[in-house]
DRENPA-84963 format. One record per residue: y, z negated, x of N, C-alpha, C in turn; residue in three letters. Coordinates in steps of 0.001 Angstrom, whole numbers, padded with zeros to 6 digits, always signed. Atoms other than C-alpha are relative to their C-alpha. Example, Ala and Ser with C-alpha at 12.3 -4.5 7.8 and 13.67 -1.06 7.14 Angstrom:
<rs>
-001190+000000+000890-004500-007800+012300+001200+000000+000900ALA
-001190+000060-000820-001060-007140+013670+001090-000730-000770SER
</rs>
This chain:
<rs>
+001121+000914+000193+223146-004321+230916+000464-001443+000132MET
-000326+001421-000069+223333-008008+230337-000748-000654+001160ALA
+000644+000709-001112+222478-010474+233065-001427-000398-000347LYS
+001338+000423+000432+219506-011678+231034-001008+001143+000142GLU
+000893-001165-000099+218007-008170+230891-000347+000282+001447GLU
+000223-000260-001431+218444-007664+234624-000925-001057+000580ILE
+000841+001094-000487+216905-011068+235317-001454+000212-000417LYS
+001367-000255+000479+213874-010198+233151-000642+001149+000769LYS
+000533-001149-000733+213455-006819+234880-000393-000377+001423LEU
+000291+000436-001369+213609-008425+238312-001252-000868+000024VAL
+001181+000873+000047+211065-011083+237341-001266+000808-000254GLU
+001168-000840+000281+208705-008475+235881-000366+000843+001212ASN
+000260-000800-001193+209080-006307+238973-000664-000845+001073SER
+000589+000897-000993+208285-009276+241186-001471-000267-000330LYS
+001386+000245+000406+205129-010020+239171-000872+001209+000310LYS
+000759-001231-000246+203996-006388+239424-000221+000180+001496VAL
+000131-000148-001450+204689-006265+243167-000975-001014+000583LEU
+000932+001025-000482+202846-009540+243751-001443+000382-000334ASP
+001339-000424+000404+199845-008236+241810-000476+001167+000858THR
+000356-001150-000829+199878-004940+243697-000295-000434+001432ASN
+000193+000503-001362+200170-006805+246995-001357-000685+000129HIS
+001289+000701-000020+197198-009042+246173-001160+000991-000068ASP
+001047-001010+000117+195114-006023+245128-000141+000792+001292ASN
+000018-000737-001258+196073-004192+248321-000712-000810+001086PHE
+000640+000867-000995+195046-007144+250485-001503-000068-000257ILE
+001425+000075+000335+191726-007445+248635-000698+001299+000366LYS
+000572-001301-000327+191098-003730+249065-000213+000138+001509SER
+000106-000072-001463+191773-003906+252806-001122-000905+000494ILE
+001056+000921-000418+189505-006936+253172-001379+000555-000351GLN
+001271-000596+000398+186718-005182+251252-000373+001151+000924ASP
+000245-001116-000919+187094-002082+253434-000430-000508+001364ASP
+000333+000571-001305+186971-004201+256577-001423-000565-000008LEU
+001349+000545+000130+183854-006016+255378-001030+001124-000008THR
+000902-001152+000071+182211-002705+254552-000151+000650+001376SER
+000027-000598-001334+183134-001298+257955-000835-000843+000961PHE
+000769+000885-000866+181699-004352+259709-001491+000139-000280LYS
+001410-000129+000358+178422-004039+257796-000575+001318+000511LYS
+000468-001301-000468+178125-000320+258584-000153+000021+001519LYS
+000060+000034-001451+178859-000965+262243-001204-000793+000474THR
+001150+000817-000396+176261-003706+262489-001320+000701-000316LEU
+001207-000733+000355+173697-001520+260741-000307+001076+001033ASP
+000195-001076-000985+174220+001194+263358-000487-000533+001341ARG
+000349+000580-001323+173677-001191+266277-001461-000335+000096ILE
</rs>
């Protein structure tokens, strides 16, 4: 493989990982918000 190809693959992988990371954080925050609401409703 040429250096250019490897560089492109690494950059694309980084973009995918960053997107997945952001989605994961949003999912966790949504779950936490939901949990807080359910807990307050029970009190």
